[in-house]
Structures are given as structure tokens and as C-alpha cells.
N, C-alpha and C positions, 0 to 999 in steps of 0.2 A: 531240396526239402530233407531233413531229419524227422524219422517219425518220434513220437513220446516214446516206445519202447527203445526204439537208441540213443533217443537223449537219456533216460537209465541207464541203459549200458553203459556209456557214457563219462553219466557220473561218477557212476560207482568204478569204474575204470579208474577214472583222476583221483578217486580216493585211497584205490586199492595200492595204484603205481608211488602216490607220495609216501602212504603208511608202508608200503615194503623198503622206499628208499630210508627210510631210519634207520631199523635194524641193519640192514646192507651197509649203509656208510657206515654205522659204527663196529659193528665187527667186521667190515669187509676190513674198515683202515685199519683197524687192532690188528686183525693179522698181516697186515701189509706191515703195517708198524712195527709190528713185537711178534713176530713169527716164531722164534726163539724161544720168548717168555712166558708164553702161554697168557688166556685174557686176565688179567690183573687190572684195578681198578687205575693203575698209571699207564698200563696199556691204552686201556679205553680213552684215555685222556689224551694219550698219544695218536689215536683213530680218529677222536673227533676234530683234531688239524688236519685231517685231510677229505674229512666228507662233504665238506659243501659244494664242491662240485657233483657229485651223484646228485646231491638233494637239490640242488640248481639243476637239474640234467630233467630230474622227477619234476621238478616245477615245469620244465616247458613242456612236458609232455603234456601235464596234466590244462598249462593254458593252453595248446591246441586241441583238448576234447571239450574245455568246460570255458562259459563266457562270465563275465558282468562279476557283480559283487557276488553274486551265488557262487561263482566259480570259485573265485578265492577265502568266501567261506569254506568248501569242501578242499579244496588245499589244505588251510587250515586245519580242518577236522582230521585229515592223513597225516598230519603231522603231529597231531595229539597222540592218535589211533596209535601211529607209529612208536610213538615215546612210550605207551603203557606195554607196547610190545615188547620192547627191550628188556625191560625186568621179566617178563615171561618165558621169551626164548631161550635167556643167559640161566633160569633158572628148568626149565626145561632137560635145555643141556646138561645141566648139573653143573655149571660153574656160574652161580648167582653173581652179580655185577652190585656190588655192596652201595646202593645208591640211595639216600634219606631222601626227603621232600623237595629241600631247598635244593638239593642236587640235581634233581630231577628238574623243578622250577628253570634254573641257570642251564640247564642242558636245552630245553625245550627252545629258552628263549637266544641258543647258540644255534637251534636246527630249524628254528621257524625263518630266520629271514634269508638265506641262502634260495628253500625252496619258495618262498613267496617273492622273490624278483626273478626267477626263475619263471613263476608262472606271468610276469610281468611282460617279461621277455616272449615268451610262448604267446601273451594277448600280442603283442606286436607284429611277430612274425602271422600268426592268423588272420590279424586284418589287414597285413601287406598284401596278402596270400591271395585277401577274398575282394580287395579293393579293386573294380574293374581299372584296366587299361587307361589313361587321358584324362582319370579325376584326381586332382589332387588334393 
């Protein structure tokens, strides 16, 4: 049985895992895809192509931490916070990524499905593990 404080920690952890995965997926993918070119808009677009695996993994972790529609909402909130963090982090490291609002919405639409699919997979795994043996 999980206490109320434990549930709050799990909810915060789910949000933070998914939120952290967005900048990691973008910058990590950009670094892997364009290590010699530096972080440019083109490089960031190349990084987006390798990011779904990391986003899905974060969604799986979130699905193991929280459950239900509220958990799905927390995973979505995590993606939104992570997408807001991307231009802030890029500016802080002195290499702003030139993204207008339309590109931001498109990037969010690209990042959201892998995280939510990962959340669904995490919920399936959690239910399979929790279900008592012999009950179908």
C-alpha cells in the first residue's frame, strides 16, 4: 500500500522523468547526430529523429510510477514542461535554438506520442505484474 506522501513523490517523479526526457532527447539526439557541426536548427531537427526511443522509455517509467487518466495527464504535463525547458536550457548554455511558436507546437506534437505510447506500455507491464497468478 502506498501512502499519500509516497503517491505525491511518485507523481512528481513521473512528471520529472518525462520532462527531463524532452531536453535529453533533443540535445542528446542532436549531439549524437551532429557532434561535429554544433547545435544548429538543422542539427536539432536531426536529433528529433532519434529521440522517440528515449521519450518512450521515459513514458514507460511514468507508467510504472502512476496510473489512470490522472497519470496520463501527468505524462502529458511532463512533455509540456520539457518542451518549455528546451529553449530555456538552450539559451542558458548560450546556444539558443531558433524556434517560433508554430515549430514549438509541431515539436510538441512529435514528442508527445512516443511518451504517451510508452506510458501505455508501462501501464500494461504494471498491470501484468500486479495481477495475481491464476486470474485471467
